[in-house]
N, C-alpha and C positions, 0 to 999 in steps of 0.2 A: 223581432228586433233584430238589429245586426249588432255582431260583436266590432268595436272597434278598438280592441288592443288595450288590455290593461286597463287599472283604474288609477292613472296618475293623477295626484292631487285631487281625488275625489271627484273627478269629472264624469266617470262611468256612469254613476248612479244619475247624476244630472241628464248626460244625453239619454238615459233610459226613460226618465221621465218626460224630457221635452218629446221624444218619439209617441209615447203614450198619449200625451197632451195633444200633438199633432193628428194622432191617427183619431181620437175623439172628434175634434173641430172638423176633421174631414167628414167623419161619420154623419155628425150633426147637420152638416151643410147640405149633405145629399140628402137627408132625410127631409129637411126644410123644403128644399127643392122638389122634391117629389110630392110631398104634400100639397104645396102651393100650385104645382103644376097641374095635380089633380083637382084641387079646388077651383081654379081659374079657366082651364082649357076645358072645353065641353065638345069642341068638334074638331074634326081634322080635314075638313074640305078645302082649307086653304093651306097653302105652302109655308106661309108665315103667320106668325101670331098677330092678332089684331092689336092696336093702340089698345084696347080696353083689357085685352088679357095680358099684355105687356105691363099695364099699370096695377092689375090685379096682383100679379105675380111679385112686383117690386114691393107693394105695400103689403102682402101677406108675408115676405120674407122678412121684411123690417120688423114688423110686429111680432113675428116668432122669435128673432134675432134680440130683439129689445126683452121680450119675456125670459128668455136664456140667459141673457145678461144679468137681469135682476135676480133672477132665482140663484144664479152663480155667485152674486155678490152677499146674497142673504146666507148662502151655504158657507163663505169663506169667513164672515163673521161667526156664524156660529162655531166654526172649527177654531176658530182665534179664541173663543170663550170657553173651548174645552169641549164642546157639545160635537155635533155631526162632522164628519170628516171631509173638508176641501170640496172639489168640482164632483158633480154625480154624473 
């Protein structure tokens, strides 16, 4: 995390939180991409992905992203009720 000079108006903590969230989203996206690529691509004989492989990767990523969004929504609801905290 980078230092952005002071904590004027309480924004320092917010910037740090946003940086953490951005890093988590990047990590999650990379993880989904890796998992879907591994699941959908079985051969490297061609220079480009086949249309079937492209469709598989898109469907896989959509499925995983939807599951993550649903779990995050539940986590936030629990946090609002005083249970487990925020995004995992």
